[in-house]
A tleap script that builds the chain and sets N, CA, C and O, in Angstrom:
source leaprc.protein.ff14SB
mol = sequence {
  NMET PRO LYS LEU ASN PRO LYS PRO LYS PRO
  ASN LYS THR ASP ALA TYR ILE ALA LYS CYS
  PRO LYS PRO ALA HIE ALA ALA LEU GLU LYS
  ILE ARG ALA ALA ILE ARG SER ALA ALA PRO
  GLY ALA THR GLU ARG THR ASP TYR PHE GLN
  TRP PRO GLY TYR SER TYR SER ASP PRO ALA
  PHE ASP TYR ASP GLY MET PHE ALA TRP PHE
  THR PHE LYS HIE PRO HIE ILE ARG LEU HIE
  VAL ARG PRO ALA ALA ILE GLN ALA HIE LYS
  LYS GLU LEU ALA ALA TYR THR THR THR ILE
  ALA VAL VAL LEU PHE PRO MET ASP LYS PRO
  ILE PRO VAL ALA LEU ALA LYS LYS LEU VAL
  LYS ALA SER VAL ASN GLU MET LYS SER GLN
  ALA LYS SER LYS SER LYS SER LYS SER CARG
}
set mol.1.N position { 0.846 -1.182 0.000 }
set mol.1.CA position { 0.000 0.000 0.000 }
set mol.1.C position { 0.893 1.247 0.000 }
set mol.1.O position { 1.814 1.333 0.812 }
set mol.2.N position { 0.637 2.233 -0.908 }
set mol.2.CA position { 1.480 3.425 -0.959 }
set mol.2.C position { 1.262 4.318 0.264 }
set mol.2.O position { 0.184 4.358 0.856 }
set mol.3.N position { 2.334 5.028 0.613 }
set mol.3.CA position { 2.241 5.963 1.736 }
set mol.3.C position { 1.423 7.182 1.335 }
set mol.3.O position { 1.492 7.638 0.194 }
set mol.4.N position { 0.660 7.698 2.264 }
set mol.4.CA position { -0.064 8.938 2.024 }
set mol.4.C position { 0.858 10.106 2.336 }
set mol.4.O position { 1.671 10.043 3.258 }
set mol.5.N position { 0.723 11.165 1.560 }
set mol.5.CA position { 1.522 12.374 1.746 }
set mol.5.C position { 3.024 12.076 1.894 }
set mol.5.O position { 3.610 12.372 2.935 }
set mol.6.N position { 3.640 11.497 0.869 }
set mol.6.CA position { 5.074 11.246 0.990 }
set mol.6.C position { 5.851 12.556 1.125 }
set mol.6.O position { 5.460 13.590 0.583 }
set mol.7.N position { 6.929 12.487 1.841 }
set mol.7.CA position { 7.773 13.660 2.040 }
set mol.7.C position { 8.406 14.041 0.697 }
set mol.7.O position { 8.963 13.176 0.020 }
set mol.8.N position { 8.331 15.332 0.293 }
set mol.8.CA position { 8.910 15.708 -0.992 }
set mol.8.C position { 10.421 15.492 -1.002 }
set mol.8.O position { 11.095 15.634 0.019 }
set mol.9.N position { 10.933 15.146 -2.178 }
set mol.9.CA position { 12.376 14.957 -2.315 }
set mol.9.C position { 13.073 16.311 -2.206 }
set mol.9.O position { 12.590 17.299 -2.760 }
set mol.10.N position { 14.188 16.366 -1.507 }
set mol.10.CA position { 14.924 17.627 -1.472 }
set mol.10.C position { 15.467 17.917 -2.872 }
set mol.10.O position { 15.849 17.002 -3.601 }
set mol.11.N position { 15.496 19.199 -3.237 }
set mol.11.CA position { 16.048 19.550 -4.538 }
set mol.11.C position { 17.525 19.927 -4.391 }
set mol.11.O position { 18.088 19.846 -3.299 }
set mol.12.N position { 18.130 20.329 -5.477 }
set mol.12.CA position { 19.565 20.624 -5.450 }
set mol.12.C position { 19.896 21.849 -4.601 }
set mol.12.O position { 20.986 21.936 -4.035 }
set mol.13.N position { 18.962 22.792 -4.510 }
set mol.13.CA position { 19.198 23.947 -3.643 }
set mol.13.C position { 19.207 23.515 -2.185 }
set mol.13.O position { 20.032 23.978 -1.396 }
set mol.14.N position { 18.293 22.631 -1.833 }
set mol.14.CA position { 18.280 22.087 -0.465 }
set mol.14.C position { 19.607 21.383 -0.175 }
set mol.14.O position { 20.169 21.517 0.912 }
set mol.15.N position { 20.095 20.636 -1.159 }
set mol.15.CA position { 21.371 19.918 -0.992 }
set mol.15.C position { 22.525 20.902 -0.821 }
set mol.15.O position { 23.422 20.676 -0.009 }
set mol.16.N position { 22.503 21.999 -1.591 }
set mol.16.CA position { 23.554 23.018 -1.464 }
set mol.16.C position { 23.564 23.583 -0.040 }
set mol.16.O position { 24.616 23.676 0.592 }
set mol.17.N position { 22.393 23.955 0.450 }
set mol.17.CA position { 22.294 24.523 1.797 }
set mol.17.C position { 22.739 23.499 2.835 }
set mol.17.O position { 23.444 23.843 3.785 }
set mol.18.N position { 22.337 22.259 2.661 }
set mol.18.CA position { 22.707 21.205 3.612 }
set mol.18.C position { 24.218 21.004 3.684 }
set mol.18.O position { 24.741 20.644 4.739 }
set mol.19.N position { 24.925 21.232 2.578 }
set mol.19.CA position { 26.387 21.076 2.566 }
set mol.19.C position { 27.111 22.209 3.271 }
set mol.19.O position { 28.270 22.066 3.660 }
set mol.20.N position { 26.427 23.337 3.437 }
set mol.20.CA position { 27.040 24.483 4.122 }
set mol.20.C position { 27.041 24.226 5.628 }
set mol.20.O position { 26.279 23.392 6.117 }
set mol.21.N position { 27.894 24.939 6.361 }
set mol.21.CA position { 27.910 24.761 7.819 }
set mol.21.C position { 26.538 25.056 8.438 }
set mol.21.O position { 25.839 25.975 8.013 }
set mol.22.N position { 26.176 24.280 9.425 }
set mol.22.CA position { 24.867 24.432 10.076 }
set mol.22.C position { 24.559 25.871 10.506 }
set mol.22.O position { 23.424 26.316 10.334 }
set mol.23.N position { 25.524 26.612 11.056 }
set mol.23.CA position { 25.202 27.985 11.466 }
set mol.23.C position { 24.758 28.886 10.308 }
set mol.23.O position { 24.159 29.934 10.547 }
set mol.24.N position { 25.038 28.500 9.068 }
set mol.24.CA position { 24.643 29.313 7.915 }
set mol.24.C position { 23.269 28.956 7.371 }
set mol.24.O position { 22.694 29.726 6.601 }
set mol.25.N position { 22.731 27.803 7.755 }
set mol.25.CA position { 21.484 27.315 7.162 }
set mol.25.C position { 20.330 28.308 7.270 }
set mol.25.O position { 19.665 28.578 6.270 }
set mol.26.N position { 20.080 28.852 8.441 }
set mol.26.CA position { 18.936 29.757 8.631 }
set mol.26.C position { 19.081 31.010 7.767 }
set mol.26.O position { 18.108 31.455 7.159 }
set mol.27.N position { 20.270 31.572 7.707 }
set mol.27.CA position { 20.485 32.779 6.897 }
set mol.27.C position { 20.331 32.475 5.407 }
set mol.27.O position { 19.774 33.284 4.666 }
set mol.28.N position { 20.821 31.315 4.964 }
set mol.28.CA position { 20.658 30.931 3.560 }
set mol.28.C position { 19.181 30.734 3.217 }
set mol.28.O position { 18.733 31.128 2.140 }
set mol.29.N position { 18.440 30.135 4.119 }
set mol.29.CA position { 16.999 29.962 3.887 }
set mol.29.C position { 16.286 31.312 3.853 }
set mol.29.O position { 15.335 31.489 3.091 }
set mol.30.N position { 16.739 32.266 4.674 }
set mol.30.CA position { 16.128 33.604 4.664 }
set mol.30.C position { 16.388 34.312 3.341 }
set mol.30.O position { 15.485 34.940 2.787 }
set mol.31.N position { 17.600 34.219 2.835 }
set mol.31.CA position { 17.919 34.883 1.572 }
set mol.31.C position { 17.163 34.199 0.430 }
set mol.31.O position { 16.699 34.858 -0.501 }
set mol.32.N position { 17.047 32.897 0.511 }
set mol.32.CA position { 16.278 32.142 -0.490 }
set mol.32.C position { 14.810 32.575 -0.465 }
set mol.32.O position { 14.213 32.808 -1.517 }
set mol.33.N position { 14.236 32.681 0.719 }
set mol.33.CA position { 12.841 33.098 0.860 }
set mol.33.C position { 12.641 34.534 0.371 }
set mol.33.O position { 11.614 34.849 -0.230 }
set mol.34.N position { 13.614 35.396 0.626 }
set mol.34.CA position { 13.520 36.790 0.165 }
set mol.34.C position { 13.488 36.838 -1.362 }
set mol.34.O position { 12.711 37.593 -1.947 }
set mol.35.N position { 14.328 36.037 -2.000 }
set mol.35.CA position { 14.353 36.007 -3.466 }
set mol.35.C position { 13.015 35.483 -3.987 }
set mol.35.O position { 12.427 36.065 -4.899 }
set mol.36.N position { 12.545 34.398 -3.413 }
set mol.36.CA position { 11.256 33.823 -3.850 }
set mol.36.C position { 10.120 34.830 -3.681 }
set mol.36.O position { 9.256 34.946 -4.551 }
set mol.37.N position { 10.120 35.550 -2.573 }
set mol.37.CA position { 9.070 36.519 -2.296 }
set mol.37.C position { 9.131 37.703 -3.263 }
set mol.37.O position { 8.097 38.188 -3.723 }
set mol.38.N position { 10.329 38.158 -3.564 }
set mol.38.CA position { 10.499 39.320 -4.440 }
set mol.38.C position { 10.259 38.977 -5.902 }
set mol.38.O position { 9.972 39.863 -6.707 }
set mol.39.N position { 10.373 37.702 -6.254 }
set mol.39.CA position { 10.220 37.288 -7.652 }
set mol.39.C position { 9.358 36.025 -7.734 }
set mol.39.O position { 9.837 34.960 -8.123 }
set mol.40.N position { 8.089 36.159 -7.365 }
set mol.40.CA position { 7.234 34.974 -7.420 }
set mol.40.C position { 7.140 34.458 -8.856 }
set mol.40.O position { 7.074 35.235 -9.809 }
set mol.41.N position { 7.135 33.174 -8.985 }
set mol.41.CA position { 7.049 32.587 -10.317 }
set mol.41.C position { 8.391 32.323 -10.964 }
set mol.41.O position { 8.458 31.703 -12.025 }
set mol.42.N position { 9.447 32.781 -10.344 }
set mol.42.CA position { 10.784 32.523 -10.892 }
set mol.42.C position { 11.118 31.047 -10.714 }
set mol.42.O position { 10.620 30.388 -9.801 }
set mol.43.N position { 11.955 30.548 -11.585 }
set mol.43.CA position { 12.392 29.162 -11.518 }
set mol.43.C position { 13.683 29.082 -10.721 }
set mol.43.O position { 14.653 29.774 -11.028 }
set mol.44.N position { 13.694 28.247 -9.708 }
set mol.44.CA position { 14.905 28.030 -8.929 }
set mol.44.C position { 15.688 26.917 -9.611 }
set mol.44.O position { 15.146 25.848 -9.892 }
set mol.45.N position { 16.961 27.174 -9.873 }
set mol.45.CA position { 17.767 26.170 -10.559 }
set mol.45.C position { 19.221 26.226 -10.114 }
set mol.45.O position { 19.695 27.237 -9.595 }
set mol.46.N position { 19.910 25.127 -10.327 }
set mol.46.CA position { 21.330 25.067 -9.963 }
set mol.46.C position { 22.197 24.676 -11.157 }
set mol.46.O position { 23.378 24.372 -10.994 }
set mol.47.N position { 21.626 24.682 -12.333 }
set mol.47.CA position { 22.363 24.241 -13.521 }
set mol.47.C position { 22.842 25.387 -14.407 }
set mol.47.O position { 23.277 25.153 -15.534 }
set mol.48.N position { 22.771 26.605 -13.919 }
set mol.48.CA position { 23.141 27.749 -14.731 }
set mol.48.C position { 24.624 27.784 -15.067 }
set mol.48.O position { 25.013 28.303 -16.114 }
set mol.49.N position { 25.429 27.251 -14.212 }
set mol.49.CA position { 26.877 27.359 -14.368 }
set mol.49.C position { 27.502 26.025 -14.738 }
set mol.49.O position { 28.525 25.648 -14.166 }
set mol.50.N position { 26.933 25.329 -15.649 }
set mol.50.CA position { 27.453 24.026 -16.057 }
set mol.50.C position { 28.202 24.156 -17.375 }
set mol.50.O position { 27.620 23.975 -18.445 }
set mol.51.N position { 29.470 24.465 -17.300 }
set mol.51.CA position { 30.328 24.550 -18.472 }
set mol.51.C position { 31.376 23.463 -18.368 }
set mol.51.O position { 31.727 23.051 -17.262 }
set mol.52.N position { 31.882 22.988 -19.493 }
set mol.52.CA position { 32.933 21.963 -19.425 }
set mol.52.C position { 34.110 22.446 -18.565 }
set mol.52.O position { 34.635 23.542 -18.763 }
set mol.53.N position { 34.499 21.620 -17.630 }
set mol.53.CA position { 35.615 21.971 -16.749 }
set mol.53.C position { 35.210 22.730 -15.506 }
set mol.53.O position { 36.032 22.926 -14.611 }
set mol.54.N position { 33.961 23.164 -15.427 }
set mol.54.CA position { 33.482 23.912 -14.271 }
set mol.54.C position { 32.266 23.203 -13.706 }
set mol.54.O position { 31.459 22.649 -14.451 }
set mol.55.N position { 32.140 23.220 -12.412 }
set mol.55.CA position { 30.985 22.584 -11.800 }
set mol.55.C position { 30.492 23.448 -10.659 }
set mol.55.O position { 30.815 23.200 -9.498 }
set mol.56.N position { 29.713 24.460 -10.989 }
set mol.56.CA position { 29.121 25.311 -9.974 }
set mol.56.C position { 27.715 24.803 -9.705 }
set mol.56.O position { 26.995 24.430 -10.631 }
set mol.57.N position { 27.337 24.788 -8.476 }
set mol.57.CA position { 25.970 24.366 -8.165 }
set mol.57.C position { 25.285 25.397 -7.281 }
set mol.57.O position { 24.472 25.055 -6.422 }
set mol.58.N position { 25.623 26.667 -7.501 }
set mol.58.CA position { 25.028 27.730 -6.709 }
set mol.58.C position { 23.556 27.879 -7.069 }
set mol.58.O position { 23.212 27.872 -8.251 }
set mol.59.N position { 22.685 28.014 -6.083 }
set mol.59.CA position { 21.267 28.183 -6.356 }
set mol.59.C position { 21.007 29.516 -7.044 }
set mol.59.O position { 21.393 30.567 -6.532 }
set mol.60.N position { 20.356 29.479 -8.199 }
set mol.60.CA position { 20.060 30.681 -8.972 }
set mol.60.C position { 18.564 30.748 -9.253 }
set mol.60.O position { 17.851 29.750 -9.143 }
set mol.61.N position { 18.103 31.934 -9.617 }
set mol.61.CA position { 16.703 32.142 -9.940 }
set mol.61.C position { 16.608 32.756 -11.323 }
set mol.61.O position { 17.404 33.620 -11.691 }
set mol.62.N position { 15.615 32.296 -12.093 }
set mol.62.CA position { 15.541 32.606 -13.503 }
set mol.62.C position { 14.101 32.910 -13.914 }
set mol.62.O position { 13.171 32.217 -13.503 }
set mol.63.N position { 13.928 33.942 -14.721 }
set mol.63.CA position { 12.662 34.138 -15.449 }
set mol.63.C position { 13.010 33.770 -16.880 }
set mol.63.O position { 12.936 32.602 -17.261 }
set mol.64.N position { 13.389 34.761 -17.671 }
set mol.64.CA position { 13.906 34.505 -19.014 }
set mol.64.C position { 15.359 34.949 -19.035 }
set mol.64.O position { 15.833 35.503 -20.027 }
set mol.65.N position { 16.039 34.711 -17.974 }
set mol.65.CA position { 17.431 35.080 -17.765 }
set mol.65.C position { 17.688 35.052 -16.270 }
set mol.65.O position { 16.769 35.232 -15.471 }
set mol.66.N position { 18.916 34.831 -15.902 }
set mol.66.CA position { 19.233 34.764 -14.482 }
set mol.66.C position { 19.307 36.175 -13.910 }
set mol.66.O position { 19.891 37.067 -14.525 }
set mol.67.N position { 18.724 36.373 -12.754 }
set mol.67.CA position { 18.726 37.695 -12.136 }
set mol.67.C position { 19.274 37.701 -10.722 }
set mol.67.O position { 19.642 38.765 -10.224 }
set mol.68.N position { 19.344 36.561 -10.058 }
set mol.68.CA position { 19.853 36.527 -8.685 }
set mol.68.C position { 20.262 35.117 -8.310 }
set mol.68.O position { 19.694 34.137 -8.792 }
set mol.69.N position { 21.254 35.031 -7.445 }
set mol.69.CA position { 21.596 33.756 -6.834 }
set mol.69.C position { 22.289 34.034 -5.520 }
set mol.69.O position { 22.684 35.166 -5.242 }
set mol.70.N position { 22.437 33.001 -4.716 }
set mol.70.CA position { 23.071 33.189 -3.414 }
set mol.70.C position { 24.129 32.122 -3.197 }
set mol.70.O position { 24.054 31.018 -3.735 }
set mol.71.N position { 25.111 32.487 -2.396 }
set mol.71.CA position { 26.204 31.572 -2.081 }
set mol.71.C position { 26.631 31.801 -0.633 }
set mol.71.O position { 26.269 32.792 0.001 }
set mol.72.N position { 27.406 30.853 -0.145 }
set mol.72.CA position { 27.996 30.982 1.180 }
set mol.72.C position { 29.505 30.875 1.035 }
set mol.72.O position { 30.018 29.947 0.410 }
set mol.73.N position { 30.196 31.819 1.610 }
set mol.73.CA position { 31.649 31.739 1.735 }
set mol.73.C position { 31.967 32.383 3.075 }
set mol.73.O position { 31.834 33.593 3.257 }
set mol.74.N position { 32.387 31.542 3.998 }
set mol.74.CA position { 32.614 31.989 5.373 }
set mol.74.C position { 33.431 33.279 5.389 }
set mol.74.O position { 34.464 33.339 4.723 }
set mol.75.N position { 33.021 34.288 6.104 }
set mol.75.CA position { 31.911 34.381 7.049 }
set mol.75.C position { 30.702 35.135 6.488 }
set mol.75.O position { 30.020 35.844 7.230 }
set mol.76.N position { 30.430 34.991 5.191 }
set mol.76.CA position { 29.350 35.768 4.578 }
set mol.76.C position { 28.313 34.922 3.841 }
set mol.76.O position { 28.611 33.870 3.275 }
set mol.77.N position { 27.094 35.427 3.877 }
set mol.77.CA position { 26.031 34.980 2.987 }
set mol.77.C position { 26.084 35.993 1.847 }
set mol.77.O position { 25.994 37.200 2.075 }
set mol.78.N position { 26.229 35.498 0.622 }
set mol.78.CA position { 26.420 36.410 -0.501 }
set mol.78.C position { 25.194 36.394 -1.415 }
set mol.78.O position { 24.721 35.337 -1.832 }
set mol.79.N position { 24.698 37.584 -1.711 }
set mol.79.CA position { 23.596 37.750 -2.648 }
set mol.79.C position { 24.176 38.325 -3.934 }
set mol.79.O position { 24.760 39.408 -3.933 }
set mol.80.N position { 24.011 37.595 -5.021 }
set mol.80.CA position { 24.509 38.007 -6.330 }
set mol.80.C position { 23.329 38.559 -7.128 }
set mol.80.O position { 22.314 37.883 -7.293 }
set mol.81.N position { 23.466 39.781 -7.618 }
set mol.81.CA position { 22.425 40.412 -8.428 }
set mol.81.C position { 23.087 41.133 -9.596 }
set mol.81.O position { 24.314 41.194 -9.679 }
set mol.82.N position { 22.295 41.666 -10.476 }
set mol.82.CA position { 22.843 42.416 -11.602 }
set mol.82.C position { 23.483 43.708 -11.090 }
set mol.82.O position { 22.986 44.307 -10.136 }
set mol.83.N position { 24.575 44.138 -11.712 }
set mol.83.CA position { 25.302 45.326 -11.232 }
set mol.83.C position { 24.446 46.577 -11.069 }
set mol.83.O position { 24.674 47.352 -10.140 }
set mol.84.N position { 23.480 46.790 -11.935 }
set mol.84.CA position { 22.635 47.986 -11.818 }
set mol.84.C position { 21.863 48.006 -10.502 }
set mol.84.O position { 21.577 49.080 -9.975 }
set mol.85.N position { 21.527 46.849 -9.970 }
set mol.85.CA position { 20.811 46.783 -8.684 }
set mol.85.C position { 21.701 47.297 -7.555 }
set mol.85.O position { 21.234 47.998 -6.658 }
set mol.86.N position { 22.974 46.947 -7.605 }
set mol.86.CA position { 23.927 47.428 -6.587 }
set mol.86.C position { 24.080 48.949 -6.713 }
set mol.86.O position { 24.042 49.671 -5.717 }
set mol.87.N position { 24.250 49.417 -7.935 }
set mol.87.CA position { 24.441 50.861 -8.173 }
set mol.87.C position { 23.233 51.672 -7.700 }
set mol.87.O position { 23.390 52.748 -7.123 }
set mol.88.N position { 22.038 51.156 -7.945 }
set mol.88.CA position { 20.818 51.882 -7.589 }
set mol.88.C position { 20.578 51.959 -6.078 }
set mol.88.O position { 19.786 52.783 -5.619 }
set mol.89.N position { 21.250 51.114 -5.313 }
set mol.89.CA position { 21.030 51.082 -3.859 }
set mol.89.C position { 22.321 51.314 -3.071 }
set mol.89.O position { 22.463 50.831 -1.948 }
set mol.90.N position { 23.248 52.046 -3.657 }
set mol.90.CA position { 24.557 52.272 -3.017 }
set mol.90.C position { 24.438 52.806 -1.590 }
set mol.90.O position { 25.130 52.327 -0.692 }
set mol.91.N position { 23.571 53.786 -1.377 }
set mol.91.CA position { 23.443 54.386 -0.038 }
set mol.91.C position { 22.970 53.352 0.982 }
set mol.91.O position { 23.497 53.280 2.092 }
set mol.92.N position { 21.976 52.555 0.601 }
set mol.92.CA position { 21.445 51.537 1.508 }
set mol.92.C position { 22.460 50.422 1.772 }
set mol.92.O position { 22.390 49.729 2.787 }
set mol.93.N position { 23.397 50.263 0.846 }
set mol.93.CA position { 24.399 49.200 0.970 }
set mol.93.C position { 25.699 49.668 1.618 }
set mol.93.O position { 26.649 48.894 1.728 }
set mol.94.N position { 25.746 50.913 2.041 }
set mol.94.CA position { 26.982 51.483 2.593 }
set mol.94.C position { 27.534 50.681 3.773 }
set mol.94.O position { 28.746 50.662 3.986 }
set mol.95.N position { 26.684 50.034 4.526 }
set mol.95.CA position { 27.128 49.279 5.707 }
set mol.95.C position { 27.642 47.882 5.359 }
set mol.95.O position { 28.108 47.157 6.237 }
set mol.96.N position { 27.559 47.507 4.090 }
set mol.96.CA position { 27.943 46.156 3.672 }
set mol.96.C position { 29.076 46.198 2.651 }
set mol.96.O position { 29.232 47.166 1.907 }
set mol.97.N position { 29.851 45.136 2.635 }
set mol.97.CA position { 30.871 44.998 1.598 }
set mol.97.C position { 30.160 44.587 0.318 }
set mol.97.O position { 29.310 43.697 0.320 }
set mol.98.N position { 30.524 45.254 -0.782 }
set mol.98.CA position { 29.937 44.914 -2.074 }
set mol.98.C position { 31.040 44.803 -3.127 }
set mol.98.O position { 32.135 45.342 -2.969 }
set mol.99.N position { 30.720 44.095 -4.193 }
set mol.99.CA position { 31.548 44.097 -5.396 }
set mol.99.C position { 30.630 44.645 -6.486 }
set mol.99.O position { 29.569 45.194 -6.188 }
set mol.100.N position { 31.024 44.501 -7.717 }
set mol.100.CA position { 30.193 45.012 -8.799 }
set mol.100.C position { 28.808 44.360 -8.834 }
set mol.100.O position { 27.842 44.992 -9.261 }
set mol.101.N position { 28.700 43.099 -8.386 }
set mol.101.CA position { 27.421 42.399 -8.471 }
set mol.101.C position { 27.121 41.501 -7.269 }
set mol.101.O position { 26.252 40.633 -7.349 }
set mol.102.N position { 27.829 41.703 -6.161 }
set mol.102.CA position { 27.636 40.845 -4.986 }
set mol.102.C position { 27.563 41.705 -3.722 }
set mol.102.O position { 28.330 42.650 -3.542 }
set mol.103.N position { 26.620 41.346 -2.859 }
set mol.103.CA position { 26.529 41.956 -1.528 }
set mol.103.C position { 26.888 40.878 -0.524 }
set mol.103.O position { 26.351 39.771 -0.570 }
set mol.104.N position { 27.794 41.203 0.380 }
set mol.104.CA position { 28.227 40.253 1.405 }
set mol.104.C position { 27.557 40.614 2.728 }
set mol.104.O position { 27.831 41.658 3.319 }
set mol.105.N position { 26.675 39.725 3.176 }
set mol.105.CA position { 26.010 39.911 4.457 }
set mol.105.C position { 26.742 39.072 5.497 }
set mol.105.O position { 26.882 37.862 5.323 }
set mol.106.N position { 27.216 39.701 6.587 }
set mol.106.CA position { 27.906 38.935 7.625 }
set mol.106.C position { 26.981 37.868 8.221 }
set mol.106.O position { 25.828 38.147 8.551 }
set mol.107.N position { 27.491 36.675 8.351 }
set mol.107.CA position { 26.706 35.558 8.855 }
set mol.107.C position { 26.249 35.763 10.297 }
set mol.107.O position { 25.227 35.214 10.709 }
set mol.108.N position { 27.000 36.552 11.064 }
set mol.108.CA position { 26.667 36.729 12.475 }
set mol.108.C position { 25.667 37.857 12.726 }
set mol.108.O position { 25.389 38.198 13.876 }
set mol.109.N position { 25.123 38.438 11.648 }
set mol.109.CA position { 24.127 39.502 11.786 }
set mol.109.C position { 22.867 39.088 11.026 }
set mol.109.O position { 22.944 38.301 10.083 }
set mol.110.N position { 21.712 39.610 11.430 }
set mol.110.CA position { 20.467 39.252 10.722 }
set mol.110.C position { 20.516 39.680 9.250 }
set mol.110.O position { 21.062 40.732 8.916 }
set mol.111.N position { 19.944 38.858 8.389 }
set mol.111.CA position { 19.840 39.194 6.972 }
set mol.111.C position { 18.826 40.332 6.832 }
set mol.111.O position { 17.709 40.216 7.337 }
set mol.112.N position { 19.188 41.428 6.159 }
set mol.112.CA position { 18.227 42.520 5.955 }
set mol.112.C position { 17.261 42.137 4.819 }
set mol.112.O position { 17.481 42.483 3.658 }
set mol.113.N position { 16.216 41.434 5.171 }
set mol.113.CA position { 15.308 40.851 4.190 }
set mol.113.C position { 14.691 41.909 3.277 }
set mol.113.O position { 14.617 41.707 2.065 }
set mol.114.N position { 14.253 43.019 3.834 }
set mol.114.CA position { 13.635 44.070 3.009 }
set mol.114.C position { 14.630 44.590 1.967 }
set mol.114.O position { 14.263 44.810 0.813 }
set mol.115.N position { 15.867 44.782 2.368 }
set mol.115.CA position { 16.897 45.247 1.432 }
set mol.115.C position { 17.182 44.181 0.377 }
set mol.115.O position { 17.327 44.501 -0.803 }
set mol.116.N position { 17.261 42.943 0.785 }
set mol.116.CA position { 17.496 41.857 -0.174 }
set mol.116.C position { 16.377 41.817 -1.218 }
set mol.116.O position { 16.647 41.636 -2.405 }
set mol.117.N position { 15.133 41.984 -0.789 }
set mol.117.CA position { 14.003 41.984 -1.722 }
set mol.117.C position { 14.106 43.151 -2.703 }
set mol.117.O position { 13.844 42.987 -3.895 }
set mol.118.N position { 14.487 44.329 -2.202 }
set mol.118.CA position { 14.648 45.493 -3.084 }
set mol.118.C position { 15.699 45.215 -4.157 }
set mol.118.O position { 15.506 45.536 -5.330 }
set mol.119.N position { 16.805 44.619 -3.741 }
set mol.119.CA position { 17.884 44.313 -4.687 }
set mol.119.C position { 17.437 43.307 -5.735 }
set mol.119.O position { 17.756 43.448 -6.915 }
set mol.120.N position { 16.706 42.303 -5.308 }
set mol.120.CA position { 16.221 41.282 -6.241 }
set mol.120.C position { 15.242 41.906 -7.229 }
set mol.120.O position { 15.328 41.646 -8.430 }
set mol.121.N position { 14.313 42.723 -6.742 }
set mol.121.CA position { 13.351 43.373 -7.635 }
set mol.121.C position { 14.068 44.278 -8.635 }
set mol.121.O position { 13.709 44.306 -9.813 }
set mol.122.N position { 15.071 45.012 -8.177 }
set mol.122.CA position { 15.836 45.873 -9.075 }
set mol.122.C position { 16.585 45.036 -10.113 }
set mol.122.O position { 16.702 45.434 -11.272 }
set mol.123.N position { 17.082 43.896 -9.698 }
set mol.123.CA position { 17.793 43.007 -10.610 }
set mol.123.C position { 16.848 42.441 -11.678 }
set mol.123.O position { 17.209 42.365 -12.852 }
set mol.124.N position { 15.650 42.047 -11.269 }
set mol.124.CA position { 14.642 41.553 -12.217 }
set mol.124.C position { 14.300 42.652 -13.215 }
set mol.124.O position { 14.241 42.407 -14.420 }
set mol.125.N position { 14.075 43.868 -12.709 }
set mol.125.CA position { 13.739 44.984 -13.591 }
set mol.125.C position { 14.857 45.266 -14.591 }
set mol.125.O position { 14.591 45.539 -15.761 }
set mol.126.N position { 16.087 45.201 -14.139 }
set mol.126.CA position { 17.230 45.419 -15.029 }
set mol.126.C position { 17.288 44.329 -16.095 }
set mol.126.O position { 17.523 44.621 -17.267 }
set mol.127.N position { 17.078 43.097 -15.703 }
set mol.127.CA position { 17.094 41.984 -16.651 }
set mol.127.C position { 16.011 42.187 -17.710 }
set mol.127.O position { 16.270 42.015 -18.901 }
set mol.128.N position { 14.818 42.545 -17.288 }
set mol.128.CA position { 13.709 42.759 -18.225 }
set mol.128.C position { 13.997 43.950 -19.141 }
set mol.128.O position { 13.705 43.903 -20.336 }
set mol.129.N position { 14.561 44.997 -18.586 }
set mol.129.CA position { 14.904 46.177 -19.382 }
set mol.129.C position { 15.938 45.836 -20.454 }
set mol.129.O position { 15.822 46.266 -21.602 }
set mol.130.N position { 16.945 45.062 -20.068 }
set mol.130.CA position { 17.957 44.643 -21.041 }
set mol.130.C position { 17.352 43.757 -22.121 }
set mol.130.O position { 17.721 43.866 -23.290 }
set mol.131.N position { 16.430 42.886 -21.744 }
set mol.131.CA position { 15.776 42.010 -22.720 }
set mol.131.C position { 14.957 42.829 -23.713 }
set mol.131.O position { 14.961 42.536 -24.909 }
set mol.132.N position { 14.253 43.856 -23.224 }
set mol.132.CA position { 13.466 44.719 -24.122 }
set mol.132.C position { 14.387 45.455 -25.086 }
set mol.132.O position { 14.100 45.548 -26.280 }
set mol.133.N position { 15.496 45.978 -24.566 }
set mol.133.CA position { 16.454 46.693 -25.420 }
set mol.133.C position { 16.995 45.795 -26.525 }
set mol.133.O position { 17.120 46.212 -27.676 }
set mol.134.N position { 17.315 44.556 -26.160 }
set mol.134.CA position { 17.832 43.610 -27.141 }
set mol.134.C position { 16.803 43.278 -28.203 }
set mol.134.O position { 17.122 43.194 -29.389 }
set mol.135.N position { 15.546 43.088 -27.762 }
set mol.135.CA position { 14.512 42.737 -28.743 }
set mol.135.C position { 14.209 43.905 -29.658 }
set mol.135.O position { 13.921 43.694 -30.836 }
set mol.136.N position { 14.265 45.142 -29.153 }
set mol.136.CA position { 14.051 46.315 -30.009 }
set mol.136.C position { 15.157 46.455 -31.040 }
set mol.136.O position { 14.893 46.773 -32.199 }
set mol.137.N position { 16.411 46.215 -30.617 }
set mol.137.CA position { 17.525 46.356 -31.547 }
set mol.137.C position { 17.519 45.255 -32.604 }
set mol.137.O position { 17.981 45.478 -33.723 }
set mol.138.N position { 17.009 44.083 -32.272 }
set mol.138.CA position { 16.919 42.982 -33.240 }
set mol.138.C position { 15.819 43.235 -34.270 }
set mol.138.O position { 15.922 42.801 -35.418 }
set mol.139.N position { 14.769 43.941 -33.852 }
set mol.139.CA position { 13.648 44.164 -34.763 }
set mol.139.C position { 13.890 45.328 -35.720 }
set mol.139.O position { 13.067 45.581 -36.600 }
set mol.140.N position { 14.971 46.018 -35.566 }
set mol.140.CA position { 15.270 47.156 -36.453 }
set mol.140.C position { 15.908 46.716 -37.713 }
set mol.140.O position { 16.224 47.544 -38.567 }
savepdb mol mol.pdb
quit
């Protein structure tokens, strides 16, 4: 007789989080939830970085292009977004270390969920804007 309500299989993002140190799990889940909330309907995937000779399994989110992903590198939870999202929120990000497309949130401090959502939304908007520009230039 089959079991009722079988437990869902963990996906590759769950596996990625599980491989990280236990103290990082809650923060990684918060950043994941922030991305999901800011971009409902996005596809969560870990196959974006599969090139010969490279094996990245970072959890990424995709509509019709990748707009955000997250990683862990001690002692930071890292949110990767499009560079324009970082530029548009420079003042709000002053307290955090940033690169051209990455915000480093210290693992020992709460994840600023509202800020993470703003960055993700800005990244989605930038991706869509770039897609529109490309389609307009192709139709000329």
